[in-house]
MINUMAR-216469 format. One record per residue (C-alpha): x, y, z; residue number from 1; residue in one letter; chain. Coordinates in nm, 4 decimals, always signed. Example, Ala and Ser with C-alpha at 12.3 -4.5 7.8 and 13.67 -1.06 7.14 Angstrom:
2
+----------+----------+----------+-----+------+-------+
|       xx |       yy |       zz |  nr | rest | kette |
+----------+----------+----------+-----+------+-------+
|  +1.2300 |  -0.4500 |  +0.7800 |   1 |    A |     A |
|  +1.3670 |  -0.1060 |  +0.7140 |   2 |    S |     A |
+----------+----------+----------+-----+------+-------+
This chain:
283
+----------+----------+----------+-----+------+-------+
|       xx |       yy |       zz |  nr | rest | kette |
+----------+----------+----------+-----+------+-------+
|  -0.2707 |  +1.5341 |  +1.1714 |   1 |    M |     A |
|  -0.1179 |  +1.2323 |  +1.0437 |   2 |    D |     A |
|  +0.1374 |  +1.0941 |  +1.2779 |   3 |    S |     A |
|  +0.3955 |  +1.0989 |  +1.0236 |   4 |    S |     A |
|  +0.3790 |  +1.4383 |  +0.9658 |   5 |    V |     A |
|  +0.4102 |  +1.4764 |  +1.3325 |   6 |    F |     A |
|  +0.7220 |  +1.2852 |  +1.2979 |   7 |    S |     A |
|  +0.8340 |  +1.5443 |  +1.0550 |   8 |    G |     A |
|  +0.7669 |  +1.8390 |  +1.2702 |   9 |    L |     A |
|  +0.9746 |  +1.6701 |  +1.5423 |  10 |    G |     A |
|  +1.2709 |  +1.7114 |  +1.2888 |  11 |    R |     A |
|  +1.1915 |  +2.0331 |  +1.2422 |  12 |    L |     A |
|  +1.1965 |  +2.1149 |  +1.5778 |  13 |    N |     A |
|  +1.5448 |  +1.9738 |  +1.5792 |  14 |    Q |     A |
|  +1.6426 |  +2.2119 |  +1.2910 |  15 |    V |     A |
|  +1.5209 |  +2.5131 |  +1.4887 |  16 |    L |     A |
|  +1.6878 |  +2.3975 |  +1.8285 |  17 |    Q |     A |
|  +2.0325 |  +2.3519 |  +1.6383 |  18 |    A |     A |
|  +1.9959 |  +2.7164 |  +1.5156 |  19 |    L |     A |
|  +1.9159 |  +2.8098 |  +1.8612 |  20 |    N |     A |
|  +1.6065 |  +3.0294 |  +1.7260 |  21 |    V |     A |
|  +1.2795 |  +3.0657 |  +1.8562 |  22 |    S |     A |
|  +0.9081 |  +3.2434 |  +1.8096 |  23 |    N |     A |
|  +0.9218 |  +3.2024 |  +1.4311 |  24 |    V |     A |
|  +0.6521 |  +3.1919 |  +1.1895 |  25 |    E |     A |
|  +0.7161 |  +2.9190 |  +0.9121 |  26 |    P |     A |
|  +0.4572 |  +2.8728 |  +0.6300 |  27 |    V |     A |
|  +0.4731 |  +2.4770 |  +0.5505 |  28 |    W |     A |
|  +0.2855 |  +2.2617 |  +0.3519 |  29 |    S |     A |
|  +0.3101 |  +1.8717 |  +0.3148 |  30 |    V |     A |
|  +0.4100 |  +1.6449 |  +0.0071 |  31 |    K |     A |
|  +0.3946 |  +1.2750 |  +0.0181 |  32 |    Q |     A |
|  +0.5559 |  +0.9939 |  -0.1977 |  33 |    T |     A |
|  +0.5344 |  +0.6391 |  -0.1574 |  34 |    K |     A |
|  +0.7501 |  +0.6171 |  +0.1449 |  35 |    N |     A |
|  +0.8475 |  +0.9934 |  +0.2316 |  36 |    K |     A |
|  +0.6842 |  +1.2812 |  +0.4298 |  37 |    I |     A |
|  +0.8381 |  +1.6055 |  +0.2606 |  38 |    F |     A |
|  +0.7299 |  +1.9257 |  +0.5289 |  39 |    L |     A |
|  +0.8514 |  +2.2564 |  +0.2703 |  40 |    D |     A |
|  +0.8661 |  +2.5289 |  +0.5000 |  41 |    I |     A |
|  +0.9091 |  +2.8869 |  +0.4208 |  42 |    V |     A |
|  +0.9871 |  +3.1665 |  +0.6714 |  43 |    W |     A |
|  +0.8103 |  +3.4912 |  +0.6765 |  44 |    K |     A |
|  +1.1369 |  +3.6542 |  +0.8059 |  45 |    T |     A |
|  +1.4587 |  +3.5389 |  +0.8073 |  46 |    P |     A |
|  +1.5252 |  +3.2823 |  +1.0968 |  47 |    V |     A |
|  +1.8115 |  +3.4681 |  +1.2313 |  48 |    K |     A |
|  +1.9929 |  +3.8099 |  +1.1246 |  49 |    P |     A |
|  +2.3338 |  +3.6327 |  +1.0113 |  50 |    D |     A |
|  +2.1448 |  +3.3156 |  +0.8766 |  51 |    L |     A |
|  +1.9835 |  +3.4409 |  +0.5878 |  52 |    N |     A |
|  +1.7820 |  +3.0800 |  +0.5692 |  53 |    I |     A |
|  +1.4377 |  +3.1379 |  +0.4423 |  54 |    R |     A |
|  +1.3159 |  +2.7833 |  +0.3167 |  55 |    A |     A |
|  +1.4066 |  +2.4546 |  +0.4285 |  56 |    T |     A |
|  +1.2572 |  +2.0826 |  +0.3300 |  57 |    T |     A |
|  +1.2648 |  +1.8485 |  +0.6205 |  58 |    V |     A |
|  +1.2284 |  +1.5113 |  +0.4961 |  59 |    T |     A |
|  +1.1215 |  +1.1729 |  +0.7101 |  60 |    C |     A |
|  +1.0407 |  +0.8075 |  +0.6589 |  61 |    E |     A |
|  +0.6773 |  +0.7478 |  +0.6429 |  62 |    D |     A |
|  +0.6236 |  +0.5068 |  +0.9519 |  63 |    P |     A |
|  +0.3142 |  +0.4141 |  +0.8280 |  64 |    R |     A |
|  +0.3432 |  +0.0651 |  +0.6390 |  65 |    Q |     A |
|  +0.0109 |  -0.0766 |  +0.4473 |  66 |    K |     A |
|  -0.1557 |  -0.2397 |  +0.7456 |  67 |    P |     A |
|  -0.2503 |  -0.5837 |  +0.6208 |  68 |    A |     A |
|  -0.5921 |  -0.6958 |  +0.6094 |  69 |    V |     A |
|  -0.6698 |  -0.9483 |  +0.8481 |  70 |    Q |     A |
|  -0.9166 |  -1.2132 |  +0.6985 |  71 |    L |     A |
|  -1.0340 |  -1.3584 |  +1.0277 |  72 |    S |     A |
|  -1.1884 |  -0.9908 |  +1.1362 |  73 |    T |     A |
|  -1.2867 |  -0.8784 |  +0.8015 |  74 |    T |     A |
|  -1.5902 |  -0.9657 |  +0.6450 |  75 |    D |     A |
|  -1.5045 |  -1.1804 |  +0.3463 |  76 |    T |     A |
|  -1.7332 |  -1.0097 |  +0.1082 |  77 |    K |     A |
|  -1.5907 |  -0.6634 |  +0.1813 |  78 |    A |     A |
|  -1.2296 |  -0.8205 |  +0.1337 |  79 |    A |     A |
|  -1.3019 |  -0.9457 |  -0.1757 |  80 |    V |     A |
|  -1.4621 |  -0.6228 |  -0.3322 |  81 |    S |     A |
|  -1.1361 |  -0.4039 |  -0.2036 |  82 |    K |     A |
|  -0.9018 |  -0.6863 |  -0.3711 |  83 |    A |     A |
|  -1.0993 |  -0.6750 |  -0.7007 |  84 |    V |     A |
|  -1.1064 |  -0.3260 |  -0.6730 |  85 |    S |     A |
|  -0.7406 |  -0.2707 |  -0.6339 |  86 |    S |     A |
|  -0.6746 |  -0.5412 |  -0.8952 |  87 |    L |     A |
|  -0.8977 |  -0.3640 |  -1.1709 |  88 |    Q |     A |
|  -0.7034 |  -0.0316 |  -1.0913 |  89 |    A |     A |
|  -0.3840 |  -0.2058 |  -1.1832 |  90 |    G |     A |
|  -0.2547 |  -0.3023 |  -0.8690 |  91 |    N |     A |
|  -0.0229 |  -0.5579 |  -0.7393 |  92 |    V |     A |
|  -0.1672 |  -0.7361 |  -0.4020 |  93 |    I |     A |
|  -0.0732 |  -1.0073 |  -0.2000 |  94 |    A |     A |
|  -0.3134 |  -1.3091 |  -0.0881 |  95 |    V |     A |
|  -0.2788 |  -1.6446 |  +0.1085 |  96 |    P |     A |
|  -0.3575 |  -1.9451 |  -0.0747 |  97 |    T |     A |
|  -0.3555 |  -2.3326 |  -0.0181 |  98 |    D |     A |
|  +0.0197 |  -2.3354 |  -0.0411 |  99 |    T |     A |
|  +0.2104 |  -1.9927 |  +0.0209 | 100 |    V |     A |
|  +0.1809 |  -1.6565 |  +0.0099 | 101 |    Y |     A |
|  +0.1200 |  -1.4888 |  -0.3362 | 102 |    G |     A |
|  +0.1123 |  -1.1628 |  -0.4973 | 103 |    V |     A |
|  -0.1355 |  -1.0951 |  -0.7718 | 104 |    A |     A |
|  -0.2360 |  -0.8845 |  -1.0981 | 105 |    A |     A |
|  -0.4967 |  -0.8913 |  -1.3530 | 106 |    L |     A |
|  -0.3194 |  -1.1086 |  -1.6421 | 107 |    A |     A |
|  -0.5129 |  -0.9282 |  -1.9180 | 108 |    Q |     A |
|  -0.3434 |  -0.5898 |  -1.7739 | 109 |    D |     A |
|  +0.0182 |  -0.5848 |  -1.9123 | 110 |    I |     A |
|  +0.1312 |  -0.2754 |  -1.7449 | 111 |    N |     A |
|  -0.0133 |  -0.4990 |  -1.3934 | 112 |    A |     A |
|  +0.1849 |  -0.7978 |  -1.5015 | 113 |    V |     A |
|  +0.5086 |  -0.5899 |  -1.5836 | 114 |    K |     A |
|  +0.4341 |  -0.4252 |  -1.2002 | 115 |    K |     A |
|  +0.4238 |  -0.7908 |  -1.0576 | 116 |    L |     A |
|  +0.7313 |  -0.8809 |  -1.2251 | 117 |    Y |     A |
|  +0.8904 |  -0.5854 |  -1.0851 | 118 |    A |     A |
|  +0.7672 |  -0.6614 |  -0.7548 | 119 |    V |     A |
|  +0.9618 |  -1.0169 |  -0.7461 | 120 |    K |     A |
|  +1.2374 |  -0.9003 |  -0.9044 | 121 |    G |     A |
|  +1.1792 |  -1.1784 |  -1.1581 | 122 |    R |     A |
|  +1.3190 |  -1.2332 |  -1.4876 | 123 |    N |     A |
|  +1.0600 |  -1.1360 |  -1.7655 | 124 |    G |     A |
|  +1.1124 |  -1.5166 |  -1.9353 | 125 |    H |     A |
|  +1.0067 |  -1.6700 |  -1.6349 | 126 |    N |     A |
|  +0.6282 |  -1.7480 |  -1.6742 | 127 |    P |     A |
|  +0.4065 |  -1.6655 |  -1.4268 | 128 |    I |     A |
|  +0.0524 |  -1.9153 |  -1.3946 | 129 |    A |     A |
|  -0.2922 |  -1.7725 |  -1.4046 | 130 |    I |     A |
|  -0.5749 |  -1.8427 |  -1.1327 | 131 |    C |     A |
|  -0.9114 |  -1.9169 |  -1.2140 | 132 |    V |     A |
|  -1.2491 |  -1.9709 |  -1.0156 | 133 |    S |     A |
|  -1.3594 |  -2.3081 |  -1.1388 | 134 |    N |     A |
|  -1.2799 |  -2.5815 |  -1.3782 | 135 |    V |     A |
|  -1.4817 |  -2.4328 |  -1.6493 | 136 |    Q |     A |
|  -1.2834 |  -2.1531 |  -1.6743 | 137 |    D |     A |
|  -0.9879 |  -2.3592 |  -1.7964 | 138 |    L |     A |
|  -1.1695 |  -2.4551 |  -2.1170 | 139 |    F |     A |
|  -1.1906 |  -2.0634 |  -2.1630 | 140 |    R |     A |
|  -0.8283 |  -1.9793 |  -2.1558 | 141 |    W |     A |
|  -0.6721 |  -2.3174 |  -2.2397 | 142 |    S |     A |
|  -0.6972 |  -2.6385 |  -2.4869 | 143 |    H |     A |
|  -0.7478 |  -2.9074 |  -2.2088 | 144 |    V |     A |
|  -0.6611 |  -3.2721 |  -2.3095 | 145 |    T |     A |
|  -0.7881 |  -3.4632 |  -1.9991 | 146 |    V |     A |
|  -1.1492 |  -3.5354 |  -1.8917 | 147 |    T |     A |
|  -1.3525 |  -3.2922 |  -1.6849 | 148 |    Q |     A |
|  -1.3725 |  -3.6280 |  -1.4030 | 149 |    D |     A |
|  -0.9580 |  -3.5677 |  -1.4110 | 150 |    L |     A |
|  -0.9792 |  -3.2301 |  -1.3482 | 151 |    L |     A |
|  -1.2232 |  -3.2398 |  -1.0683 | 152 |    N |     A |
|  -0.9753 |  -3.4725 |  -0.8960 | 153 |    D |     A |
|  -0.6946 |  -3.2562 |  -0.8847 | 154 |    L |     A |
|  -0.9030 |  -2.9167 |  -0.8477 | 155 |    L |     A |
|  -0.9657 |  -2.7132 |  -0.6449 | 156 |    P |     A |
|  -0.5994 |  -2.8044 |  -0.5120 | 157 |    G |     A |
|  -0.2152 |  -2.7326 |  -0.4601 | 158 |    A |     A |
|  -0.1350 |  -2.8318 |  -0.8376 | 159 |    V |     A |
|  -0.0628 |  -2.6199 |  -1.1462 | 160 |    T |     A |
|  -0.2128 |  -2.7620 |  -1.4881 | 161 |    L |     A |
|  -0.0285 |  -2.6621 |  -1.7814 | 162 |    V |     A |
|  -0.1703 |  -2.6458 |  -2.0971 | 163 |    F |     A |
|  -0.1652 |  -2.5094 |  -2.4366 | 164 |    R |     A |
|  -0.3341 |  -2.1082 |  -2.4157 | 165 |    R |     A |
|  -0.5640 |  -1.9953 |  -2.6136 | 166 |    K |     A |
|  -0.5582 |  -1.6584 |  -2.8091 | 167 |    P |     A |
|  -0.8195 |  -1.5331 |  -2.5943 | 168 |    E |     A |
|  -0.5458 |  -1.5141 |  -2.2970 | 169 |    L |     A |
|  -0.3716 |  -1.1614 |  -2.3097 | 170 |    N |     A |
|  -0.0817 |  -1.2404 |  -2.5975 | 171 |    P |     A |
|  +0.1595 |  -1.0080 |  -2.4478 | 172 |    E |     A |
|  +0.1082 |  -1.2095 |  -2.1156 | 173 |    F |     A |
|  +0.4005 |  -1.4848 |  -2.0946 | 174 |    N |     A |
|  +0.4429 |  -1.4173 |  -2.5083 | 175 |    P |     A |
|  +0.7700 |  -1.6437 |  -2.5213 | 176 |    F |     A |
|  +0.5700 |  -1.9479 |  -2.4719 | 177 |    T |     A |
|  +0.2383 |  -2.1342 |  -2.6249 | 178 |    D |     A |
|  +0.1491 |  -2.2885 |  -2.2664 | 179 |    L |     A |
|  -0.0126 |  -2.1454 |  -1.9679 | 180 |    I |     A |
|  +0.0065 |  -2.2695 |  -1.5932 | 181 |    G |     A |
|  -0.3518 |  -2.2739 |  -1.4412 | 182 |    I |     A |
|  -0.4380 |  -2.2875 |  -1.0361 | 183 |    R |     A |
|  -0.7279 |  -2.3232 |  -0.8879 | 184 |    I |     A |
|  -0.6102 |  -2.2957 |  -0.5172 | 185 |    P |     A |
|  -0.8125 |  -2.4977 |  -0.2627 | 186 |    N |     A |
|  -0.8556 |  -2.1198 |  -0.0727 | 187 |    Y |     A |
|  -1.2101 |  -1.9963 |  -0.1163 | 188 |    P |     A |
|  -1.1003 |  -1.6173 |  -0.0363 | 189 |    F |     A |
|  -0.8707 |  -1.6318 |  -0.3848 | 190 |    V |     A |
|  -1.1271 |  -1.8271 |  -0.5892 | 191 |    Q |     A |
|  -1.3699 |  -1.5528 |  -0.5081 | 192 |    Q |     A |
|  -1.1469 |  -1.3052 |  -0.6324 | 193 |    I |     A |
|  -1.1005 |  -1.4438 |  -0.9123 | 194 |    A |     A |
|  -1.4721 |  -1.5114 |  -0.9922 | 195 |    A |     A |
|  -1.5502 |  -1.1354 |  -0.9209 | 196 |    A |     A |
|  -1.2562 |  -1.0311 |  -1.1008 | 197 |    A |     A |
|  -1.4156 |  -1.1701 |  -1.4300 | 198 |    G |     A |
|  -1.0475 |  -1.2310 |  -1.5456 | 199 |    S |     A |
|  -0.7926 |  -1.4528 |  -1.4984 | 200 |    P |     A |
|  -0.5723 |  -1.3689 |  -1.2077 | 201 |    V |     A |
|  -0.1706 |  -1.3853 |  -1.2561 | 202 |    A |     A |
|  -0.0562 |  -1.5294 |  -0.9777 | 203 |    L |     A |
|  +0.3361 |  -1.6482 |  -0.8236 | 204 |    T |     A |
|  +0.4511 |  -1.6509 |  -0.4733 | 205 |    S |     A |
|  +0.5116 |  -1.3541 |  -0.2600 | 206 |    A |     A |
|  +0.8744 |  -1.3519 |  -0.2273 | 207 |    N |     A |
|  +1.1907 |  -1.2058 |  -0.4279 | 208 |    I |     A |
|  +1.2743 |  -1.4338 |  -0.6932 | 209 |    S |     A |
|  +1.4922 |  -1.7305 |  -0.6036 | 210 |    A |     A |
|  +1.4282 |  -1.6434 |  -0.2300 | 211 |    A |     A |
|  +1.2341 |  -1.8907 |  -0.0142 | 212 |    K |     A |
|  +0.8621 |  -1.8963 |  -0.0344 | 213 |    S |     A |
|  +0.6560 |  -1.7158 |  +0.2568 | 214 |    T |     A |
|  +0.3970 |  -1.8721 |  +0.4919 | 215 |    L |     A |
|  +0.2868 |  -1.5653 |  +0.6967 | 216 |    C |     A |
|  +0.2759 |  -1.1911 |  +0.5639 | 217 |    V |     A |
|  +0.5733 |  -1.0904 |  +0.7937 | 218 |    E |     A |
|  +0.8232 |  -1.2999 |  +0.5831 | 219 |    E |     A |
|  +0.7550 |  -1.0843 |  +0.3064 | 220 |    F |     A |
|  +0.7483 |  -0.7282 |  +0.4709 | 221 |    E |     A |
|  +1.0259 |  -0.6212 |  +0.2358 | 222 |    N |     A |
|  +0.7543 |  -0.6245 |  -0.0772 | 223 |    L |     A |
|  +0.4671 |  -0.4488 |  +0.1309 | 224 |    W |     A |
|  +0.5730 |  -0.0960 |  +0.0211 | 225 |    P |     A |
|  +0.5083 |  -0.2102 |  -0.3687 | 226 |    H |     A |
|  +0.1614 |  -0.3729 |  -0.2840 | 227 |    L |     A |
|  -0.1778 |  -0.1835 |  -0.2855 | 228 |    D |     A |
|  -0.3050 |  -0.4190 |  -0.0505 | 229 |    L |     A |
|  -0.1725 |  -0.7453 |  +0.1799 | 230 |    V |     A |
|  -0.4438 |  -0.9845 |  +0.2880 | 231 |    F |     A |
|  -0.3385 |  -1.1680 |  +0.6074 | 232 |    D |     A |
|  -0.4567 |  -1.5326 |  +0.6241 | 233 |    G |     A |
|  -0.2517 |  -1.6196 |  +0.9406 | 234 |    G |     A |
|  +0.0289 |  -1.8941 |  +0.9111 | 235 |    I |     A |
|  -0.0644 |  -2.1205 |  +0.6342 | 236 |    I |     A |
|  +0.2094 |  -2.3783 |  +0.6841 | 237 |    G |     A |
|  +0.3930 |  -2.5492 |  +0.9489 | 238 |    D |     A |
|  +0.7020 |  -2.7063 |  +0.8200 | 239 |    S |     A |
|  +0.9684 |  -2.6278 |  +0.5391 | 240 |    E |     A |
|  +0.8081 |  -2.8825 |  +0.3189 | 241 |    E |     A |
|  +0.4884 |  -2.6135 |  +0.3286 | 242 |    A |     A |
|  +0.6893 |  -2.3822 |  +0.1162 | 243 |    R |     A |
|  +0.7520 |  -2.6227 |  -0.1824 | 244 |    L |     A |
|  +0.4242 |  -2.4650 |  -0.3636 | 245 |    G |     A |
|  +0.2086 |  -2.6081 |  -0.5999 | 246 |    S |     A |
|  +0.2923 |  -2.9396 |  -0.7978 | 247 |    T |     A |
|  +0.3298 |  -2.8137 |  -1.1630 | 248 |    V |     A |
|  +0.2192 |  -3.0548 |  -1.4380 | 249 |    I |     A |
|  +0.2315 |  -3.0578 |  -1.8008 | 250 |    N |     A |
|  -0.0607 |  -3.2042 |  -1.9559 | 251 |    L |     A |
|  -0.0493 |  -3.0160 |  -2.3122 | 252 |    S |     A |
|  -0.0058 |  -3.3582 |  -2.4765 | 253 |    V |     A |
|  -0.2807 |  -3.5858 |  -2.4722 | 254 |    P |     A |
|  -0.2381 |  -3.9291 |  -2.2737 | 255 |    G |     A |
|  +0.0986 |  -3.8144 |  -2.1334 | 256 |    Q |     A |
|  +0.2034 |  -3.5917 |  -1.8138 | 257 |    F |     A |
|  +0.5469 |  -3.4176 |  -1.7156 | 258 |    T |     A |
|  +0.6302 |  -3.3062 |  -1.3951 | 259 |    I |     A |
|  +0.7435 |  -2.9591 |  -1.4148 | 260 |    I |     A |
|  +0.7771 |  -2.9007 |  -1.0137 | 261 |    R |     A |
|  +0.7386 |  -3.1839 |  -0.7823 | 262 |    P |     A |
|  +0.5807 |  -2.9300 |  -0.5472 | 263 |    G |     A |
|  +0.3777 |  -3.0161 |  -0.1968 | 264 |    S |     A |
|  +0.1305 |  -3.2852 |  -0.3836 | 265 |    V |     A |
|  +0.3529 |  -3.4829 |  -0.5723 | 266 |    Y |     A |
|  +0.2889 |  -3.8282 |  -0.5071 | 267 |    Q |     A |
|  -0.1091 |  -3.7777 |  -0.4526 | 268 |    K |     A |
|  -0.0894 |  -3.6342 |  -0.8312 | 269 |    T |     A |
|  +0.1156 |  -3.9285 |  -0.9867 | 270 |    V |     A |
|  -0.1114 |  -4.1642 |  -0.8179 | 271 |    D |     A |
|  -0.4226 |  -4.0272 |  -0.9806 | 272 |    I |     A |
|  -0.2529 |  -3.9322 |  -1.3337 | 273 |    L |     A |
|  -0.1235 |  -4.2920 |  -1.3418 | 274 |    K |     A |
|  -0.3439 |  -4.5380 |  -1.1491 | 275 |    N |     A |
|  -0.6486 |  -4.3946 |  -1.2223 | 276 |    K |     A |
|  -0.6739 |  -4.2177 |  -1.5486 | 277 |    Y |     A |
|  -0.3682 |  -4.4396 |  -1.7283 | 278 |    G |     A |
|  -0.1675 |  -4.1477 |  -1.8344 | 279 |    L |     A |
|  +0.1914 |  -4.2266 |  -1.8881 | 280 |    K |     A |
|  +0.4570 |  -4.0024 |  -1.7521 | 281 |    E |     A |
|  +0.7370 |  -3.8542 |  -1.9884 | 282 |    F |     A |
|  +1.0321 |  -3.7439 |  -1.8182 | 283 |    R |     A |
+----------+----------+----------+-----+------+-------+
């Protein structure tokens, strides 16, 4: 029997002791919701002659949290398969990246995207970036304005590149803008998920909107009940600077760039764009 059911039966025994009864025969069934266990007890005979109680519902918090999948001890192929199956079922999952922990859903599944916004408590007019597995995928989902050499210098890495979106991308995903931010995290597990999913993965930081970004799974335990899977890659940063997230750059206009968010690799990125490729910064 599940430990949470035992917990519920413990509550039931407390009820019986409070009523000062014994030797009764309950017929009980178990129902479970997201976070609670309900034991429906129907008594074959009245509990006490002077207490005509024939039905009782005992409710207890389900003590089980979804255990995090430890990437250090889990076969990578199996972990990727679990992640992709969950995403394709329309769920939201949590994954480590090269910057901070993220929550993810399939961008082409609008219902999954709505869940993603709900998990974060995020304003529906704040866009979410997509994660893809390789540089060639950028050309599939956006109008790329820079050379492939430039893309290869920045990706994979802690940058989000913003271009004009292509119509192949779900029109209900970020419908209020013709731009799309695209990431290829320098984290093979996430790249493998994006490749196996065969669809862009909507990816945003694993925290309530406006709260600080998270560097270990314990820092976003408040989100766990709303996630189907949590993949634990350990601590992925050792300073507050690590929480800055990716550097977000608008490259939608040929020959120039705009920094939307400085992020964690600001100076390195600006040096590449200005000094190596001659792009002008537009503020």
